[in-house]
N, CA, C and O atoms as CSV, one atom per row, in Angstrom:
chain,resi,resn,atom,element,x,y,z
A,1,MET,N,N,-66.364,13.866,-9.106
A,1,MET,CA,C,-66.778,13.507,-8.039
A,1,MET,C,C,-66.197,12.115,-8.053
A,1,MET,O,O,-65.669,11.953,-6.953
A,2,ALA,N,N,-66.065,11.121,-8.739
A,2,ALA,CA,C,-66.164,10.205,-8.789
A,2,ALA,C,C,-64.246,9.992,-9.004
A,2,ALA,O,O,-63.790,8.914,-8.621
A,3,THR,N,N,-63.492,10.788,-9.461
A,3,THR,CA,C,-62.301,10.996,-10.063
A,3,THR,C,C,-61.609,11.644,-8.498
A,3,THR,O,O,-60.402,11.475,-8.323
A,4,LYS,N,N,-62.197,12.164,-7.719
A,4,LYS,CA,C,-61.985,12.625,-6.064
A,4,LYS,C,C,-61.527,11.603,-5.756
A,4,LYS,O,O,-60.354,11.292,-5.545
A,5,LYS,N,N,-62.654,10.895,-5.707
A,5,LYS,CA,C,-62.623,9.645,-4.585
A,5,LYS,C,C,-61.921,8.085,-5.083
A,5,LYS,O,O,-61.901,6.993,-4.514
A,6,ALA,N,N,-61.387,8.543,-6.377
A,6,ALA,CA,C,-60.492,7.234,-7.238
A,6,ALA,C,C,-59.017,7.817,-6.772
A,6,ALA,O,O,-58.153,7.002,-6.450
A,7,ALA,N,N,-58.777,9.031,-6.744
A,7,ALA,CA,C,-57.391,9.464,-6.648
A,7,ALA,C,C,-57.093,9.125,-4.800
A,7,ALA,O,O,-55.963,8.870,-4.384
A,8,LYS,N,N,-57.904,9.167,-4.199
A,8,LYS,CA,C,-57.915,8.785,-2.961
A,8,LYS,C,C,-57.540,7.610,-2.580
A,8,LYS,O,O,-56.730,7.321,-1.699
A,9,LYS,N,N,-58.263,6.801,-3.394
A,9,LYS,CA,C,-58.389,5.300,-3.087
A,9,LYS,C,C,-56.538,5.169,-3.372
A,9,LYS,O,O,-55.688,4.778,-2.572
A,10,LYS,N,N,-56.333,5.713,-4.968
A,10,LYS,CA,C,-54.849,5.692,-5.199
A,10,LYS,C,C,-53.952,5.973,-4.226
A,10,LYS,O,O,-53.058,5.180,-3.931
A,11,SER,N,N,-54.131,7.241,-3.586
A,11,SER,CA,C,-53.188,7.698,-2.725
A,11,SER,C,C,-53.078,6.955,-1.091
A,11,SER,O,O,-52.153,7.163,-0.306
A,12,SER,N,N,-54.398,5.959,-0.810
A,12,SER,CA,C,-54.197,5.305,0.215
A,12,SER,C,C,-53.259,4.180,0.021
A,12,SER,O,O,-52.308,3.784,0.694
A,13,SER,N,N,-53.923,3.672,-1.370
A,13,SER,CA,C,-52.973,2.408,-1.569
A,13,SER,C,C,-51.553,2.226,-1.607
A,13,SER,O,O,-50.896,1.264,-1.210
A,14,SER,N,N,-51.067,3.603,-2.301
A,14,SER,CA,C,-49.670,3.706,-2.806
A,14,SER,C,C,-49.181,4.409,-0.669
A,14,SER,O,O,-48.107,4.826,-0.235
A,15,LYS,N,N,-50.231,4.262,-0.105
A,15,LYS,CA,C,-49.338,4.836,1.249
A,15,LYS,C,C,-49.106,3.334,1.898
A,15,LYS,O,O,-48.146,2.926,2.551
A,16,ARG,N,N,-49.991,2.836,1.603
A,16,ARG,CA,C,-50.093,1.220,2.166
A,16,ARG,C,C,-48.732,0.519,1.531
A,16,ARG,O,O,-48.000,-0.065,2.329
A,17,SER,N,N,-48.437,0.543,0.417
A,17,SER,CA,C,-47.199,-0.166,-0.226
A,17,SER,C,C,-45.960,0.438,0.207
A,17,SER,O,O,-45.018,-0.330,0.402
A,18,SER,N,N,-45.719,2.199,0.470
A,18,SER,CA,C,-44.785,2.782,0.753
A,18,SER,C,C,-44.350,2.252,2.098
A,18,SER,O,O,-43.141,2.315,2.322
A,19,SER,N,N,-45.098,1.762,2.990
A,19,SER,CA,C,-45.618,1.339,4.610
A,19,SER,C,C,-44.922,0.343,4.313
A,19,SER,O,O,-43.751,0.364,4.692
A,20,ARG,N,N,-45.231,-0.402,3.829
A,20,ARG,CA,C,-44.985,-2.015,3.422
A,20,ARG,C,C,-43.370,-1.651,3.532
A,20,ARG,O,O,-42.737,-1.840,4.571
A,21,GLY,N,N,-42.708,-1.028,2.155
A,21,GLY,CA,C,-41.547,-0.679,1.634
A,21,GLY,C,C,-40.624,-0.259,3.128
A,21,GLY,O,O,-39.442,-0.573,3.270
A,22,THR,N,N,-41.120,0.209,3.766
A,22,THR,CA,C,-40.450,0.415,4.955
A,22,THR,C,C,-40.334,-0.298,6.082
A,22,THR,O,O,-39.388,-0.235,6.867
A,23,SER,N,N,-41.765,-1.318,6.220
A,23,SER,CA,C,-41.336,-2.230,7.332
A,23,SER,C,C,-40.472,-3.230,6.251
A,23,SER,O,O,-39.331,-3.120,6.702
A,24,SER,N,N,-40.408,-3.851,5.452
A,24,SER,CA,C,-39.220,-4.557,4.955
A,24,SER,C,C,-37.968,-3.954,4.688
A,24,SER,O,O,-36.978,-4.683,4.639
A,25,ARG,N,N,-37.850,-2.628,4.491
A,25,ARG,CA,C,-36.270,-2.156,4.873
A,25,ARG,C,C,-35.668,-2.542,6.499
A,25,ARG,O,O,-34.621,-3.093,6.838
A,26,SER,N,N,-37.078,-1.870,7.500
A,26,SER,CA,C,-36.678,-1.845,8.395
A,26,SER,C,C,-35.997,-3.421,9.095
A,26,SER,O,O,-35.188,-3.690,9.983
A,27,SER,N,N,-36.989,-4.342,7.961
A,27,SER,CA,C,-36.442,-5.866,8.733
A,27,SER,C,C,-34.933,-6.006,7.785
A,27,SER,O,O,-34.028,-6.778,8.101
A,28,ARG,N,N,-34.906,-5.327,6.891
A,28,ARG,CA,C,-33.317,-5.731,6.433
A,28,ARG,C,C,-32.874,-5.007,7.220
A,28,ARG,O,O,-32.882,-5.562,8.319
A,29,GLY,N,N,-32.393,-3.828,7.271
A,29,GLY,CA,C,-31.967,-3.406,8.289
A,29,GLY,C,C,-31.297,-4.088,9.701
A,29,GLY,O,O,-30.233,-3.987,10.310
A,30,SER,N,N,-32.747,-4.946,9.866
A,30,SER,CA,C,-31.735,-5.481,11.399
A,30,SER,C,C,-31.107,-6.644,11.303
A,30,SER,O,O,-30.223,-7.095,12.031
A,31,ALA,N,N,-31.931,-7.398,9.771
A,31,ALA,CA,C,-30.729,-8.413,9.113
A,31,ALA,C,C,-28.789,-7.699,8.822
A,31,ALA,O,O,-27.683,-8.239,8.837
A,32,LYS,N,N,-29.254,-6.359,8.605
A,32,LYS,CA,C,-27.681,-5.618,8.350
A,32,LYS,C,C,-26.861,-5.962,9.702
A,32,LYS,O,O,-25.735,-6.455,9.766
A,33,LYS,N,N,-27.703,-5.579,10.757
A,33,LYS,CA,C,-27.314,-4.962,11.942
A,33,LYS,C,C,-26.497,-6.139,12.764
A,33,LYS,O,O,-25.416,-5.960,13.325
A,34,SER,N,N,-27.169,-7.268,12.726
A,34,SER,CA,C,-26.799,-8.871,12.514
A,34,SER,C,C,-25.793,-9.235,12.232
A,34,SER,O,O,-24.979,-9.746,13.001
A,35,THR,N,N,-25.634,-8.997,10.828
A,35,THR,CA,C,-24.856,-9.461,10.052
A,35,THR,C,C,-23.283,-8.382,10.742
A,35,THR,O,O,-22.146,-8.847,10.817
A,36,ARG,N,N,-23.697,-6.857,11.178
A,36,ARG,CA,C,-22.608,-6.405,11.557
A,36,ARG,C,C,-22.004,-6.558,12.674
A,36,ARG,O,O,-20.796,-6.318,12.653
A,37,SER,N,N,-22.409,-6.845,13.535
A,37,SER,CA,C,-22.353,-7.869,14.880
A,37,SER,C,C,-21.470,-8.892,14.828
A,37,SER,O,O,-20.621,-8.899,15.720
A,38,ASN,N,N,-21.443,-9.664,14.111
A,38,ASN,CA,C,-21.108,-10.278,13.528
A,38,ASN,C,C,-19.564,-10.635,13.034
A,38,ASN,O,O,-18.645,-11.360,13.415
A,39,SER,N,N,-19.802,-9.775,12.047
A,39,SER,CA,C,-18.386,-9.287,11.496
A,39,SER,C,C,-17.773,-8.551,12.455
A,39,SER,O,O,-16.737,-8.145,11.929
A,40,ALA,N,N,-17.835,-8.164,13.540
A,40,ALA,CA,C,-17.464,-7.221,14.166
A,40,ALA,C,C,-16.429,-8.331,14.801
A,40,ALA,O,O,-15.205,-8.361,14.665
A,41,LYS,N,N,-17.386,-9.356,15.631
A,41,LYS,CA,C,-16.865,-10.514,15.837
A,41,LYS,C,C,-16.034,-11.545,15.457
A,41,LYS,O,O,-15.459,-12.416,16.110
A,42,LYS,N,N,-16.075,-11.301,14.348
A,42,LYS,CA,C,-15.010,-12.041,13.498
A,42,LYS,C,C,-13.688,-11.286,13.243
A,42,LYS,O,O,-12.697,-11.921,12.885
A,43,SER,N,N,-13.648,-10.047,13.405
A,43,SER,CA,C,-12.672,-9.267,13.502
A,43,SER,C,C,-12.187,-8.982,14.653
A,43,SER,O,O,-11.402,-8.037,14.725
A,44,THR,N,N,-12.471,-9.587,15.610
A,44,THR,CA,C,-11.717,-9.456,16.686
A,44,THR,C,C,-11.303,-10.783,17.090
A,44,THR,O,O,-10.649,-10.783,18.133
A,45,ARG,N,N,-11.502,-11.938,16.546
A,45,ARG,CA,C,-11.037,-12.661,16.517
A,45,ARG,C,C,-9.635,-13.223,15.467
A,45,ARG,O,O,-8.849,-14.169,15.500
A,46,SER,N,N,-9.874,-12.037,14.574
A,46,SER,CA,C,-9.172,-12.564,13.377
A,46,SER,C,C,-8.013,-11.654,14.232
A,46,SER,O,O,-6.906,-12.184,14.330
A,47,SER,N,N,-8.197,-10.335,14.847
A,47,SER,CA,C,-7.398,-9.522,15.216
A,47,SER,C,C,-5.893,-10.179,16.778
A,47,SER,O,O,-4.707,-9.907,16.965
A,48,SER,N,N,-6.806,-10.979,17.415
A,48,SER,CA,C,-6.073,-11.577,18.224
A,48,SER,C,C,-5.244,-12.730,17.687
A,48,SER,O,O,-4.134,-12.967,18.162
A,49,ALA,N,N,-5.841,-13.547,16.568
A,49,ALA,CA,C,-5.008,-13.963,15.684
A,49,ALA,C,C,-3.690,-13.902,15.408
A,49,ALA,O,O,-2.771,-14.689,15.637
A,50,LYS,N,N,-3.751,-12.520,14.717
A,50,LYS,CA,C,-2.503,-11.592,14.166
A,50,LYS,C,C,-1.971,-11.507,15.259
A,50,LYS,O,O,-0.771,-11.744,15.118
A,51,LYS,N,N,-2.249,-11.271,16.389
A,51,LYS,CA,C,-1.419,-10.464,17.455
A,51,LYS,C,C,-0.617,-11.696,17.604
A,51,LYS,O,O,0.614,-11.690,17.651
A,52,SER,N,N,-1.359,-12.758,17.678
A,52,SER,CA,C,-0.413,-13.657,18.546
A,52,SER,C,C,0.436,-14.540,17.022
A,52,SER,O,O,1.296,-15.420,17.025
A,53,THR,N,N,-0.002,-14.098,16.290
A,53,THR,CA,C,1.386,-14.342,14.480
A,53,THR,C,C,2.415,-13.382,14.683
A,53,THR,O,O,3.532,-13.794,14.367
A,54,ARG,N,N,2.377,-12.596,14.978
A,54,ARG,CA,C,3.301,-11.399,15.662
A,54,ARG,C,C,4.036,-11.707,15.999
A,54,ARG,O,O,5.140,-11.951,15.511
A,55,VAL,N,N,3.479,-11.817,17.310
A,55,VAL,CA,C,4.568,-12.543,18.586
A,55,VAL,C,C,5.713,-13.470,18.064
A,55,VAL,O,O,6.894,-13.208,18.293
A,56,SER,N,N,5.389,-14.362,17.484
A,56,SER,CA,C,5.959,-15.356,17.183
A,56,SER,C,C,7.084,-15.159,15.587
A,56,SER,O,O,8.217,-15.588,15.366
A,57,SER,N,N,6.350,-14.515,14.922
A,57,SER,CA,C,7.367,-14.002,13.923
A,57,SER,C,C,8.397,-12.805,14.844
A,57,SER,O,O,9.556,-13.020,14.491
A,58,ALA,N,N,8.367,-11.979,15.583
A,58,ALA,CA,C,8.883,-11.326,16.234
A,58,ALA,C,C,9.966,-12.509,16.804
A,58,ALA,O,O,11.144,-12.323,16.499
A,59,LYS,N,N,9.626,-13.757,17.644
A,59,LYS,CA,C,11.137,-14.410,18.448
A,59,LYS,C,C,11.612,-14.641,17.162
A,59,LYS,O,O,12.637,-14.101,16.747
A,60,LYS,N,N,11.020,-15.312,16.585
A,60,LYS,CA,C,11.748,-15.565,14.924
A,60,LYS,C,C,12.862,-14.868,14.688
A,60,LYS,O,O,13.948,-15.406,14.470
A,61,SER,N,N,12.674,-13.657,14.715
A,61,SER,CA,C,13.383,-12.716,13.701
A,61,SER,C,C,14.375,-11.713,15.017
A,61,SER,O,O,15.025,-10.671,14.945
A,62,GLY,N,N,13.976,-12.914,16.422
A,62,GLY,CA,C,14.897,-11.805,17.087
A,62,GLY,C,C,16.531,-12.683,17.588
A,62,GLY,O,O,17.507,-12.353,18.261
A,63,SER,N,N,16.150,-13.832,16.877
A,63,SER,CA,C,17.152,-15.306,16.905
A,63,SER,C,C,18.299,-14.621,15.949
A,63,SER,O,O,19.482,-14.568,16.283
A,64,LYS,N,N,17.866,-14.186,14.908
A,64,LYS,CA,C,19.002,-14.499,13.852
A,64,LYS,C,C,19.643,-12.928,14.082
A,64,LYS,O,O,19.079,-12.244,14.936
A,65,LYS,N,N,20.499,-12.490,13.540
A,65,LYS,CA,C,21.874,-11.631,14.156
A,65,LYS,C,C,20.924,-10.441,13.493
A,65,LYS,O,O,19.872,-10.310,12.867
A,66,SER,N,N,22.176,-9.543,14.143
A,66,SER,CA,C,21.176,-8.171,13.734
A,66,SER,C,C,21.545,-7.462,12.381
A,66,SER,O,O,22.708,-7.449,11.980
A,67,SER,N,N,20.887,-7.087,11.943
A,67,SER,CA,C,21.447,-6.317,10.302
A,67,SER,C,C,21.982,-5.344,10.122
A,67,SER,O,O,21.473,-4.281,10.478
A,68,SER,N,N,23.178,-5.406,9.511
A,68,SER,CA,C,24.067,-4.263,9.343
A,68,SER,C,C,24.245,-3.675,8.085
A,68,SER,O,O,24.436,-4.344,7.070
A,69,ARG,N,N,24.181,-2.252,8.109
A,69,ARG,CA,C,24.183,-1.595,6.590
A,69,ARG,C,C,24.686,-2.870,5.384
A,69,ARG,O,O,25.492,-3.746,5.697
A,70,LYS,N,N,24.152,-2.793,4.205
A,70,LYS,CA,C,25.013,-3.108,3.039
A,70,LYS,C,C,25.863,-1.869,2.210
A,70,LYS,O,O,26.715,-2.096,1.351
A,71,TYR,N,N,25.552,-0.885,2.541
A,71,TYR,CA,C,26.116,0.219,1.690
A,71,TYR,C,C,26.368,1.167,2.824
A,71,TYR,O,O,25.578,1.433,3.730
A,72,SER,N,N,27.725,1.697,2.629
A,72,SER,CA,C,28.204,2.956,3.467
A,72,SER,C,C,27.708,4.212,3.086
A,72,SER,O,O,27.564,4.709,1.969
A,73,PRO,N,N,27.470,4.638,4.219
A,73,PRO,CA,C,26.490,6.766,3.489
A,73,PRO,C,C,27.229,6.855,2.476
A,73,PRO,O,O,26.638,6.858,1.396
A,74,SER,N,N,28.556,6.945,2.463
A,74,SER,CA,C,29.497,7.711,1.887
A,74,SER,C,C,29.131,7.236,0.272
A,74,SER,O,O,28.963,7.955,-0.713
A,75,ALA,N,N,29.082,5.910,0.382
A,75,ALA,CA,C,29.346,5.279,-1.245
A,75,ALA,C,C,27.883,5.672,-1.529
A,75,ALA,O,O,27.876,5.634,-2.760
A,76,GLY,N,N,26.358,6.107,-1.064
A,76,GLY,CA,C,25.462,6.085,-0.880
A,76,GLY,C,C,25.264,8.036,-1.275
A,76,GLY,O,O,24.339,8.596,-1.864
A,77,LYS,N,N,26.562,8.646,-0.654
A,77,LYS,CA,C,26.388,10.031,-1.491
A,77,LYS,C,C,27.213,10.483,-2.785
A,77,LYS,O,O,27.197,11.539,-3.418
A,78,ASP,N,N,28.118,9.008,-2.987
A,78,ASP,CA,C,28.730,8.967,-4.376
A,78,ASP,C,C,27.544,8.887,-5.047
A,78,ASP,O,O,27.150,9.727,-5.855
A,79,VAL,N,N,26.863,7.710,-4.669
A,79,VAL,CA,C,25.632,7.561,-5.884
A,79,VAL,C,C,24.806,9.137,-6.177
A,79,VAL,O,O,24.434,9.452,-7.308
A,80,GLN,N,N,24.657,9.798,-5.272
A,80,GLN,CA,C,23.861,11.192,-4.940
A,80,GLN,C,C,24.422,11.704,-6.008
A,80,GLN,O,O,23.647,12.159,-6.849
A,81,ARG,N,N,25.784,11.774,-6.262
A,81,ARG,CA,C,26.646,12.732,-6.860
A,81,ARG,C,C,26.133,12.915,-8.137
A,81,ARG,O,O,25.729,13.938,-8.691
A,82,GLU,N,N,26.240,11.357,-8.653
A,82,GLU,CA,C,25.973,10.788,-10.197
A,82,GLU,C,C,25.275,11.175,-10.506
A,82,GLU,O,O,25.215,11.924,-11.482
A,83,MET,N,N,24.144,10.719,-9.574
A,83,MET,CA,C,22.410,10.720,-10.177
A,83,MET,C,C,22.418,13.106,-10.311
A,83,MET,O,O,22.253,13.512,-11.461
A,84,HIS,N,N,22.534,13.847,-9.580
A,84,HIS,CA,C,23.022,14.944,-9.823
A,84,HIS,C,C,23.095,15.684,-11.142
A,84,HIS,O,O,22.409,16.461,-11.805
A,85,ALA,N,N,24.888,14.729,-11.226
A,85,ALA,CA,C,25.367,14.648,-12.549
A,85,ALA,C,C,24.333,14.586,-13.574
A,85,ALA,O,O,24.030,15.582,-14.231
A,86,MET,N,N,23.745,13.371,-13.741
A,86,MET,CA,C,23.165,13.198,-14.736
A,86,MET,C,C,22.128,14.233,-15.170
A,86,MET,O,O,22.096,14.752,-16.286
A,87,LYS,N,N,21.290,14.475,-14.171
A,87,LYS,CA,C,20.414,15.084,-14.106
A,87,LYS,C,C,20.238,16.667,-14.757
A,87,LYS,O,O,19.286,17.238,-15.289
A,88,ARG,N,N,21.466,17.025,-14.480
A,88,ARG,CA,C,22.070,18.286,-14.926
A,88,ARG,C,C,22.631,18.062,-16.434
A,88,ARG,O,O,22.712,19.028,-17.192
A,89,GLY,N,N,22.953,16.973,-16.780
A,89,GLY,CA,C,23.419,16.290,-18.111
A,89,GLY,C,C,25.073,16.438,-18.134
A,89,GLY,O,O,25.711,16.520,-19.183
A,90,LYS,N,N,25.587,16.455,-16.980
A,90,LYS,CA,C,26.963,16.546,-17.405
A,90,LYS,C,C,28.006,15.050,-16.728
A,90,LYS,O,O,29.170,15.016,-16.329
A,91,LEU,N,N,26.942,13.956,-16.846
A,91,LEU,CA,C,27.601,12.891,-16.736
A,91,LEU,C,C,27.931,12.255,-17.860
A,91,LEU,O,O,27.093,12.059,-18.740
A,92,LYS,N,N,28.945,11.937,-17.941
A,92,LYS,CA,C,29.262,11.000,-18.929
A,92,LYS,C,C,30.073,9.445,-18.745
A,92,LYS,O,O,30.624,9.221,-17.667
A,93,SER,N,N,30.112,8.416,-19.831
A,93,SER,CA,C,29.988,7.495,-19.808
A,93,SER,C,C,31.660,6.822,-20.088
A,93,SER,O,O,32.114,6.953,-21.224
A,94,GLY,N,N,32.340,6.263,-19.239
A,94,GLY,CA,C,33.370,5.385,-19.214
A,94,GLY,C,C,34.432,5.844,-20.555
A,94,GLY,O,O,34.596,7.064,-20.551
A,95,ARG,N,N,35.206,5.112,-21.728
A,95,ARG,CA,C,35.840,5.485,-22.872
A,95,ARG,C,C,34.965,6.209,-23.677
A,95,ARG,O,O,35.326,7.266,-24.193
A,96,SER,N,N,33.662,5.667,-23.862
A,96,SER,CA,C,33.263,6.352,-25.057
A,96,SER,C,C,33.008,8.009,-25.008
A,96,SER,O,O,33.096,8.653,-26.054
A,97,GLY,N,N,32.719,8.595,-23.867
A,97,GLY,CA,C,32.244,9.721,-23.576
A,97,GLY,C,C,30.844,10.538,-23.549
A,97,GLY,O,O,30.533,11.707,-23.318
A,98,LYS,N,N,30.048,9.175,-23.949
A,98,LYS,CA,C,28.732,9.571,-24.530
A,98,LYS,C,C,27.945,9.794,-22.953
A,98,LYS,O,O,28.333,9.415,-21.848
A,99,LYS,N,N,26.482,10.693,-23.402
A,99,LYS,CA,C,26.107,11.142,-22.613
A,99,LYS,C,C,24.988,10.241,-21.712
A,99,LYS,O,O,24.291,9.464,-22.365
A,100,VAL,N,N,24.783,10.303,-20.254
A,100,VAL,CA,C,24.190,8.980,-19.219
A,100,VAL,C,C,22.934,9.539,-19.148
A,100,VAL,O,O,22.819,10.671,-18.677
A,101,THR,N,N,21.945,8.912,-19.550
A,101,THR,CA,C,20.152,9.567,-19.187
A,101,THR,C,C,19.866,8.238,-18.435
A,101,THR,O,O,19.277,8.251,-17.355
A,102,ASN,N,N,20.233,7.248,-18.940
A,102,ASN,CA,C,20.134,6.076,-17.936
A,102,ASN,C,C,19.866,6.169,-15.971
A,102,ASN,O,O,20.805,5.967,-15.201
A,103,PRO,N,N,18.958,6.380,-15.663
A,103,PRO,CA,C,19.677,6.225,-13.649
A,103,PRO,C,C,20.023,5.412,-13.478
A,103,PRO,O,O,20.926,5.323,-12.645
A,104,LYS,N,N,19.537,4.259,-14.155
A,104,LYS,CA,C,20.017,2.854,-13.623
A,104,LYS,C,C,21.675,2.645,-13.784
A,104,LYS,O,O,22.404,1.995,-13.035
A,105,GLN,N,N,21.986,3.268,-14.789
A,105,GLN,CA,C,23.617,3.228,-15.243
A,105,GLN,C,C,24.278,4.544,-14.186
A,105,GLN,O,O,25.315,4.255,-13.589
A,106,ALA,N,N,23.874,5.509,-14.033
A,106,ALA,CA,C,24.407,6.314,-12.811
A,106,ALA,C,C,24.222,5.704,-12.047
A,106,ALA,O,O,25.334,5.367,-11.641
A,107,ILE,N,N,23.213,5.076,-11.250
A,107,ILE,CA,C,23.489,4.523,-10.177
A,107,ILE,C,C,24.819,3.326,-10.140
A,107,ILE,O,O,25.531,3.167,-9.149
A,108,ALA,N,N,24.955,2.606,-11.340
A,108,ALA,CA,C,26.226,1.707,-11.163
A,108,ALA,C,C,27.027,2.182,-11.267
A,108,ALA,O,O,28.024,1.596,-10.845
A,109,ILE,N,N,27.245,3.653,-11.923
A,109,ILE,CA,C,28.381,4.045,-12.341
A,109,ILE,C,C,29.307,5.020,-10.764
A,109,ILE,O,O,30.474,5.359,-10.570
A,110,GLY,N,N,28.055,5.149,-9.981
A,110,GLY,CA,C,28.460,5.420,-8.585
A,110,GLY,C,C,28.781,4.974,-7.634
A,110,GLY,O,O,29.248,5.579,-6.669
A,111,LEU,N,N,28.497,3.314,-7.788
A,111,LEU,CA,C,28.650,2.492,-7.294
A,111,LEU,C,C,30.194,1.908,-7.271
A,111,LEU,O,O,30.864,1.652,-6.271
A,112,SER,N,N,30.558,1.774,-8.628
A,112,SER,CA,C,31.424,1.127,-9.271
A,112,SER,C,C,32.496,2.130,-8.791
A,112,SER,O,O,33.567,1.549,-8.619
A,113,GLU,N,N,32.551,3.529,-8.503
A,113,GLU,CA,C,33.477,4.760,-7.727
A,113,GLU,C,C,33.830,4.497,-6.624
A,113,GLU,O,O,35.014,4.442,-6.291
A,114,ALA,N,N,32.747,4.264,-5.782
A,114,ALA,CA,C,32.753,3.887,-4.204
A,114,ALA,C,C,33.446,2.402,-4.618
A,114,ALA,O,O,34.636,2.682,-4.764
A,115,ARG,N,N,33.302,1.183,-4.838
A,115,ARG,CA,C,34.238,0.474,-4.936
A,115,ARG,C,C,35.700,0.424,-5.175
A,115,ARG,O,O,36.350,-0.483,-4.656
A,116,ARG,N,N,36.112,1.070,-5.709
A,116,ARG,CA,C,37.421,1.353,-6.470
A,116,ARG,C,C,37.395,2.284,-5.271
A,116,ARG,O,O,38.516,1.813,-5.079
A,117,GLU,N,N,37.147,3.468,-3.899
A,117,GLU,CA,C,37.602,3.692,-3.067
A,117,GLU,C,C,37.572,2.946,-1.962
A,117,GLU,O,O,37.854,3.382,-0.846
A,118,GLY,N,N,37.139,1.479,-2.276
A,118,GLY,CA,C,37.582,0.953,-1.084
A,118,GLY,C,C,36.218,1.057,0.197
A,118,GLY,O,O,36.225,0.784,1.397
A,119,LYS,N,N,35.180,1.556,-0.681
A,119,LYS,CA,C,33.858,1.745,0.306
A,119,LYS,C,C,33.011,0.399,0.384
A,119,LYS,O,O,32.878,-0.346,-0.588
A,120,LYS,N,N,32.480,0.172,1.569
A,120,LYS,CA,C,30.945,-0.884,1.859
A,120,LYS,C,C,30.295,-1.024,1.045
A,120,LYS,O,O,29.246,-0.405,1.224
A,121,VAL,N,N,30.355,-2.054,-0.722
A,121,VAL,CA,C,29.586,-1.664,-1.367
A,121,VAL,C,C,29.491,-3.340,-1.427
A,121,VAL,O,O,30.515,-3.962,-1.142
A,122,PRO,N,N,28.478,-3.958,-1.732
A,122,PRO,CA,C,28.341,-5.655,-1.889
A,122,PRO,C,C,29.132,-5.485,-3.463
A,122,PRO,O,O,29.238,-4.470,-4.150
A,123,ALA,N,N,29.637,-6.903,-3.732
A,123,ALA,CA,C,30.220,-7.306,-5.268
A,123,ALA,C,C,28.699,-6.975,-5.819
A,123,ALA,O,O,27.708,-6.582,-5.203
A,124,LYS,N,N,28.894,-7.283,-7.205
A,124,LYS,CA,C,28.459,-6.871,-8.200
A,124,LYS,C,C,27.834,-8.355,-8.486
A,124,LYS,O,O,28.515,-9.362,-8.294
A,125,LYS,N,N,26.455,-8.416,-8.971
A,125,LYS,CA,C,25.848,-9.414,-8.876
A,125,LYS,C,C,26.341,-10.326,-10.412
A,125,LYS,O,O,26.642,-9.606,-11.364
A,126,LYS,N,N,26.404,-11.693,-10.595
A,126,LYS,CA,C,27.203,-11.687,-11.936
A,126,LYS,C,C,25.905,-12.549,-12.222
A,126,LYS,O,O,25.724,-13.042,-13.336
């Protein structure tokens, strides 16, 4: 009988501690809720600030000249053809005739051919 009473006391004390845990959890939850609402307020403030910067940056870019293509579409086709040849293993470099395996080199070959044909391609970097 004594063991049953002791077990009841332990279970009732554990219930109390668990109820305390839930009350502390609920108070923590309310604290989290208040921080969430504060963060929601902050996010609306920052988004409105971002909107104003976006508008000002749009105004700045509107005063500049409209950008045109740096490379002509036909120059892109030349590069695409050379990349295909490289991937198939058919692309050879200049005088030596070695096989090209580097994609950057294939692009350079395509652009140089486009320059030779007079297509719109920026000058080489020096």
